[in-house]
C-alpha positions in Angstrom: 0.1 0.2 0.1 2.0 2.9 1.3 5.3 3.5 -0.7 6.2 6.7 1.5 7.2 6.5 5.1 4.5 6.8 8.2 6.2 9.3 9.7 4.0 12.8 9.0 5.9 15.7 9.3 8.0 15.1 5.6 8.7 16.5 2.7 6.1 14.8 0.6 3.7 16.2 2.8 4.6 19.7 1.8 5.1 18.5 -1.9 1.8 17.7 -1.4 0.8 21.2 -0.1 2.6 22.8 -2.9 0.6 20.5 -5.6 -2.6 21.5 -4.0 -1.8 25.5 -3.8 -0.6 25.3 -7.6 -4.0 23.1 -8.8 -4.6 20.6 -11.3 -3.8 20.8 -15.1 -6.5 22.6 -17.1 -6.6 21.0 -19.8 -10.1 19.2 -20.5 -9.9 15.8 -21.3 -11.3 14.8 -24.9 -10.6 10.7 -24.9 -10.3 8.9 -28.2 -11.7 6.1 -26.7 -15.4 5.4 -25.0 -14.8 3.8 -21.7 -18.3 2.3 -22.3 -17.0 -0.2 -25.0 -14.2 -1.5 -23.2 -14.4 -5.1 -22.2 -13.4 -5.9 -18.2 -11.6 -9.3 -17.4 -11.8 -9.7 -12.9 -9.3 -11.3 -12.0 -9.4 -12.8 -8.0 -6.2 -14.4 -6.6 -7.1 -16.5 -3.5 -5.3 -18.8 -1.5 -7.3 -20.5 1.7 -9.8 -17.8 1.5 -13.2 -19.7 2.4 -13.9 -17.4 5.0 -14.0 -14.2 2.3 -14.4 -15.2 -1.0 -18.3 -15.5 -1.0 -17.9 -11.5 0.5 -16.0 -10.7 -2.7 -18.2 -12.4 -4.6 -21.0 -10.5 -3.5 -19.9 -7.5 -3.9 -19.0 -8.3 -7.3 -22.1 -8.8 -8.0 -23.4 -6.0 -6.9 -21.4 -3.7 -9.1 -23.4 -1.5 -12.1 -20.8 -2.3 -14.3 -20.9 -6.0 -14.9 -17.2 -7.4 -15.7 -17.1 -9.7 -19.2 -15.6 -12.1 -17.4 -14.9 -13.3 -13.5 -11.7 -15.9 -13.3 -10.7 -16.8 -9.7 -7.3 -18.2 -9.8 -7.1 -20.9 -6.8 -3.8 -20.6 -5.7 -3.5 -24.4 -4.3 -6.0 -23.9 -1.4 -7.1 -26.7 1.1 -9.7 -25.3 2.5 -13.3 -24.8 0.6 -12.4 -21.6 -1.3 -13.7 -23.5 -4.7 -16.8 -25.0 -3.2 -18.2 -21.6 -1.6 -17.3 -19.7 -4.9 -18.8 -22.6 -6.9 -21.7 -22.7 -5.2 -22.3 -19.1 -4.8 -22.1 -18.0 -7.9 -24.3 -21.0 -9.1 -27.0 -19.9 -6.5 -27.0 -16.1 -7.9 -26.8 -16.4 -11.6 -22.7 -15.6 -12.0 -20.6 -16.9 -14.1 -16.9 -18.0 -13.2 -14.3 -19.2 -14.9 -12.3 -21.3 -12.0 -8.4 -22.1 -12.6 -7.1 -24.2 -9.9 -3.3 -25.0 -9.2 -1.8 -27.7 -7.6 0.4 -25.9 -5.7 1.1 -21.9 -4.9 2.6 -19.8 -7.6 2.1 -16.0 -6.5 0.2 -13.0 -7.5 2.6 -11.8 -10.4 2.5 -15.0 -12.3 -1.7 -14.6 -12.1 -1.3 -11.0 -13.7 1.1 -12.3 -16.1 -1.1 -15.0 -17.4 -4.4 -13.6 -17.5 -3.2 -10.1 -19.2 -1.4 -12.6 -22.0 -4.5 -15.5 -21.8 -7.6 -13.4 -21.9 -8.0 -10.6 -24.1 -10.5 -7.6 -22.2 -9.3 -4.2 -22.5 -9.1 -3.6 -18.3 -7.6 -6.4 -15.9 -9.3 -5.9 -12.9 -7.4 -7.3 -9.9 -9.6 -7.6 -6.9 -7.9 -9.9 -4.1 -10.3 -12.2 -2.5 -9.8 -10.6 0.5 -11.1 -7.1 -0.1 -14.3 -5.9 -0.8 -16.1 -3.5 -3.0 -17.9 -1.0 -0.9 -18.9 1.3 -3.9 -21.2 -0.6 -6.4 -20.3 1.7 -8.9 -16.1 1.1 -8.3 -15.2 -0.9 -11.5 -17.6 1.4 -13.4 -15.4 4.6 -12.1 -12.0 3.0 -12.1 -12.6 2.2 -16.0 -14.1 5.5 -16.9 -11.0 7.2 -15.2 -9.0 4.6 -16.8 -9.9 5.8 -20.1 -9.6 9.5 -20.0 -6.3 9.4 -21.5 -4.1 7.0 -23.4 -1.2 7.8 -20.6 -3.3 6.4 -18.0 -2.0 3.0 -16.8 -4.1 2.1 -14.0 -7.0 3.3 -11.8 -7.9 2.3 -8.2 -10.2 3.7 -5.6 -10.0 4.5 -1.7 -8.7 1.8 0.3 -9.9 1.5 3.7 -9.4 -1.5 6.2 -12.1 -4.4 6.6 -13.8 -4.0 10.2 -15.9 -6.6 11.8 -19.4 -4.8 11.8 -18.5 -4.0 8.1 -18.3 -7.7 8.0 -21.3 -8.3 9.6 -23.2 -5.7 7.7 -22.2 -7.9 4.7 -23.2 -11.0 5.9 -26.9 -9.4 6.9 -27.9 -9.6 3.0 -30.0 -11.5 1.4 -27.9 -13.4 -0.6 -25.5 -14.0 2.3 -28.2 -15.0 4.4 -29.3 -18.1 1.9 -25.6 -19.3 1.7 -25.1 -19.5 5.2 -28.5 -21.7 5.9 -26.7 -23.9 2.8 -23.7 -23.9 4.5 -24.5 -23.5 7.8 -20.7 -25.0 8.9 -19.0 -22.0 6.9 -16.6 -20.2 9.1 -17.8 -16.4 8.0 -16.1 -14.1 10.7 -12.2 -13.8 11.7 -11.3 -15.5 15.3 -14.4 -14.4 17.8 -12.0 -14.6 21.0 -10.4 -11.4 23.3 -6.9 -11.8 21.9 -7.6 -11.6 18.2 -10.3 -8.8 18.8 -7.8 -6.4 20.3 -5.5 -7.6 17.6 -7.7 -6.9 14.4 -9.2 -3.1 16.6 -5.3 -2.4 16.9 -4.5 -3.2 13.6 -7.5 -1.5 11.9 -7.0 1.6 13.6 -3.2 2.3 12.8 -4.1 1.1 9.1 -7.0 4.0 9.1 -5.3 6.7 10.7 -2.2 5.6 8.0 -4.9 5.4 5.2 -6.9 8.4 5.7 -3.8 10.7 6.0 -1.9 9.3 3.1 -5.2 9.1 0.7 -7.1 11.7 1.5 -4.2 14.1 1.7 -0.5 13.2 0.4 -2.0 11.2 -2.3 -4.1 13.5 -2.9 -1.8 16.4 -3.3 0.3 13.9 -5.6 -2.9 13.3 -7.9 -3.6 17.2 -8.1 0.1 18.5 -8.9 1.3 15.2 -10.8 -1.8 13.6 -12.1 -0.2 10.2 -10.5 0.3 8.3 -7.2 3.6 6.0 -7.6 2.0 2.8 -7.7 -2.0 1.7 -7.4 -3.5 0.0 -4.3 -3.0 -3.7 -5.6 -6.1 -5.0 -3.7 -8.9 -3.4 -5.9 -7.0 -2.1 -9.4 -8.2 -1.8 -12.8 -5.0 -1.9 -15.2 -5.3 -1.3 -18.8 -4.5 -4.7 -20.2 -2.3 -4.2 -22.9 0.2 -1.9 -20.8 0.3 -4.9 -18.3 1.2 -7.3 -20.8 4.2 -5.1 -22.6 5.5 -4.9 -18.9 5.9 -8.3 -18.4 7.1 -8.6 -22.2 10.1 -6.1 -21.4 10.8 -7.1 -17.4 10.2 -11.0 -17.5 13.7 -11.3 -19.1 15.2 -9.6 -16.4 12.9 -10.4 -13.3 11.0 -13.8 -14.4 8.0 -13.8 -12.1 9.3 -12.3 -8.9 8.9 -8.9 -9.2 10.0 -7.9 -5.6 7.8 -8.2 -2.8 5.0 -6.3 -3.4 3.9 -6.5 -7.4 1.8 -3.4 -7.3 4.8 -0.9 -6.5 6.9 -2.7 -8.8 4.4 -2.4 -11.7 3.6 1.1 -10.9 7.3 2.5 -11.0 7.4 0.4 -14.1 4.3 2.3 -15.5 6.1 5.5 -14.1 9.3 5.1 -16.0 7.6 4.4 -19.7 5.7 8.1 -18.7 2.3 6.4 -18.1 0.3 7.4 -14.7 -1.3 5.7 -11.9 -4.2 7.2 -10.5 -6.2 7.1 -7.6 -10.3 7.9 -6.9 -11.4 9.3 -3.9 -15.3 8.6 -4.4 -15.1 5.3 -4.6 -14.1 2.7 -1.5 -13.7 -0.6 -1.3 -12.2 -2.4 1.8 -9.9 -5.3 2.5 -9.3 -7.6 5.2 -6.1 -6.6 7.0 -3.3 -8.7 9.2 -3.7 -8.4 12.8 -1.1 -6.9 14.6 1.0 -8.8 15.4 1.7 -9.3 11.4 2.3 -5.6 10.8 6.0 -6.0 11.0 6.4 -8.6 8.0 3.9 -6.5 6.0 6.0 -3.5 6.7 8.9 -5.3 5.7 7.6 -6.2 2.4 6.1 -2.8 1.6 9.6 -0.9 2.4 11.9 -3.6 1.1 9.6 -3.3 -2.9 9.9 0.3 -2.6 14.0 -0.5 -1.8 14.2 -2.6 -4.8 11.8 -0.4 -7.0 14.1 2.4 -6.0 17.3 0.3 -6.8 15.9 -1.2 -10.5 14.3 2.0 -11.5 17.0 4.6 -10.4 16.3 7.1 -13.1 13.1 8.0 -11.9 14.9 8.6 -8.0 17.6 10.6 -10.4 14.8 12.9 -11.9 14.8 16.0 -9.8 18.9 16.2 -10.9 17.5 16.4 -14.2 14.8 19.1 -13.7 16.5 22.1 -14.9 17.1 20.0 -18.3 13.8 18.8 -18.6 12.5 22.6 -18.0 14.2 23.9 -20.8 13.3 20.8 -22.8 9.7 22.0 -22.2 10.3 25.3 -22.7 12.1 25.2 -25.8 9.3 23.0 -27.2 6.5 24.8 -26.1 8.6 28.3 -27.8 9.0 27.0 -30.7 5.9 24.7 -31.6 3.9 24.5 -28.4 1.0 26.8 -29.7 0.7 25.3 -33.0 0.6 21.6 -31.6 -2.2 23.2 -29.0 -4.0 24.4 -32.3 -3.8 21.3 -34.1 -4.1 18.8 -31.2 -7.5 17.3 -31.0 -7.3 14.8 -28.2 -6.7 16.8 -24.5 -4.6 14.9 -22.5 -3.8 16.7 -18.9 -0.3 16.2 -17.3 0.5 14.9 -20.9 4.2 14.0 -21.5 6.3 11.6 -24.1 6.6 8.4 -23.5 9.5 6.4 -23.0 12.0 4.3 -21.0 14.5 6.7 -22.8 12.7 10.2 -22.1 13.0 9.1 -18.5 17.1 8.5 -18.9 17.8 11.1 -20.2 15.0 13.5 -18.4 13.1 11.8 -15.6 10.3 12.5 -14.7 7.7 14.8 -12.5 6.8 12.0 -10.4 10.2 11.1 -10.0 10.2 13.9 -7.5 7.8 12.0 -5.2 9.7 8.9 -5.2 13.2 10.9 -4.5 11.4 12.4 -1.3 10.0 9.0 -0.2 13.3 7.8 -0.1 15.2 10.6 1.9 12.1 10.1 4.3 12.6 6.6 4.7 16.1 6.6 5.2 16.7 9.8 7.1 14.0 9.6 9.5 14.6 6.4 11.5 18.3 7.1 11.2 17.2 10.4 13.0 15.9 8.9 15.2 18.0 6.0 15.9 20.9 8.5 16.8 18.9 10.7 19.1 18.6 7.4 21.5 21.7 6.2 21.1 23.3 9.7 21.8 20.7 10.1 24.9 19.7 13.1 23.4 16.1 12.7 25.1 14.8 16.6 25.1 15.4 17.0 21.6 14.0 13.5 20.4 10.8 14.5 22.8 10.4 17.5 21.4 10.4 16.6 17.9 7.9 13.4 19.0 5.8 15.8 20.4 5.7 18.6 17.7 5.6 15.6 14.8 2.4 14.0 16.6 1.0 17.3 17.3 0.9 18.0 13.9 0.4 14.8 12.2 -3.1 14.0 14.5 -4.1 17.9 14.1 -4.0 17.6 10.2 -5.8 14.2 10.5 -8.7 15.7 12.6 -8.8 18.5 10.3 -9.3 16.1 6.8 -11.8 13.8 8.9 -15.1 15.6 8.1 -18.0 14.3 10.3 -15.5 12.3 12.4 -12.9 14.5 13.8 -13.3 13.3 17.3 -12.9 10.0 16.1 -9.9 10.6 14.2 -8.3 12.6 16.8 -8.6 9.8 19.3 -7.4 7.4 16.7 -4.6 9.3 16.0 -3.5 9.7 19.2 -3.9 5.9 19.9 -2.1 5.1 16.5 1.0 7.1 17.5 3.5 4.5 19.0 2.5 2.0 16.2 3.0 4.7 13.7 6.8 5.1 15.5 7.4 1.3 15.7 6.8 1.3 12.1 9.2 4.0 11.1 11.8 2.1 13.4 11.3 -1.2 12.0 12.4 0.2 8.5 15.8 0.7 9.8 15.6 -4.0 9.7 14.4 -3.0 6.0 17.6 -0.8 5.0 19.9 -2.7 7.2 18.7 -6.1 4.8 19.1 -3.8 1.8 22.7 -2.3 2.4 23.9 -6.1 3.5 22.4 -7.6 0.0 22.7 -5.0 -2.4 25.4 -2.9 -1.6 27.9 -5.1 0.2 27.0 -8.7 -0.6 26.2 -7.2 -4.5 23.3 -9.9 -4.6 21.8 -7.6 -7.3 18.9 -10.1 -7.9 17.5 -9.5 -4.4 14.5 -10.9 -4.0 11.6 -12.5 -1.2 
């Protein structure tokens, strides 16, 4: 999910504020392709998801834009995932293609193979533990995906799945009928005190993180650059041909091992080619989050994938160093032929830029600023806190944490309309976990340095 660190007072925060003050590209989009004519294939990767798969399919059945195909990729499940999916679809008149594997091979091969084996215009990836809360989620993402040829992916706003959200979905008519047929189906997570507390802690932390990143930081990036670094991979619409081209290019180098988080790698690869990854703020999905004791592993996957992608796409990281060169080129083209091109151009595309990896190598990309600043945040902030701890600089450390917490909770409260008191309390409760996650990034950095710089293991993988 998050490729920026969780330390709130940061250069990317300032960049997002500048972006919102600057305002969006005023070019009116006049797309050459009609999104209504696009065919959509929904691909659901699943591994032992009997608690979630029926809820996922139920939310899919309510969508205003019906997919051409629903393809469930069972990655070697040993539970009732396939049985429940088959029965639910049969009872509710949904056609589903189920592809079963004998053993797990991961999500990346699923995305790749469906991009090659099916011919839909849009490959919509929906994780089996994710539920589309907005009934027009697919329709809106596809609509925005086709606003410009330069948009490669589109996702909505992702929030944690709470127990009350799950119970609300289980009370629907189709879910009640399913539970009558399968009374022994376990559709709820563990309800003992320990697991309830772990889920609530995790959801509070993720809720605070997701709201701040998506409603403020990512929103500013969208306004300024027309893109975020990478799509949120649990519910995202891709232009299938772009995904196919990506795998054709990178599979000979990486195989199926696209770092520890495929959506971060795909997002970076799209940016390098000049495409954009957009996020919508008006449609929502909810994802079942790992419980609190598993958060360090999730943080490691996100952070390590970010470092890996920075290493492999270093031209993007160095984009700020090429800003002046890019500015001069832009001014030259605008002076020589800009007005003539604008008069002849029939297709308006906001945030228009040249495609091609060679352009990135020579001139960088505007979104490179976000990646560059994120890299600074993820390295210098944890290191600064560690140095203060080692040197026992208690007063500067406490002042830093107090001021940062005050600002972060203040911003979170301000952007949470109609729920300000709720997010004020959540922001305070989540602060210790947020700081632990910042410090845990040091583990990821240490391994990165060991494997890449000192060990020369350029094939750093999962």
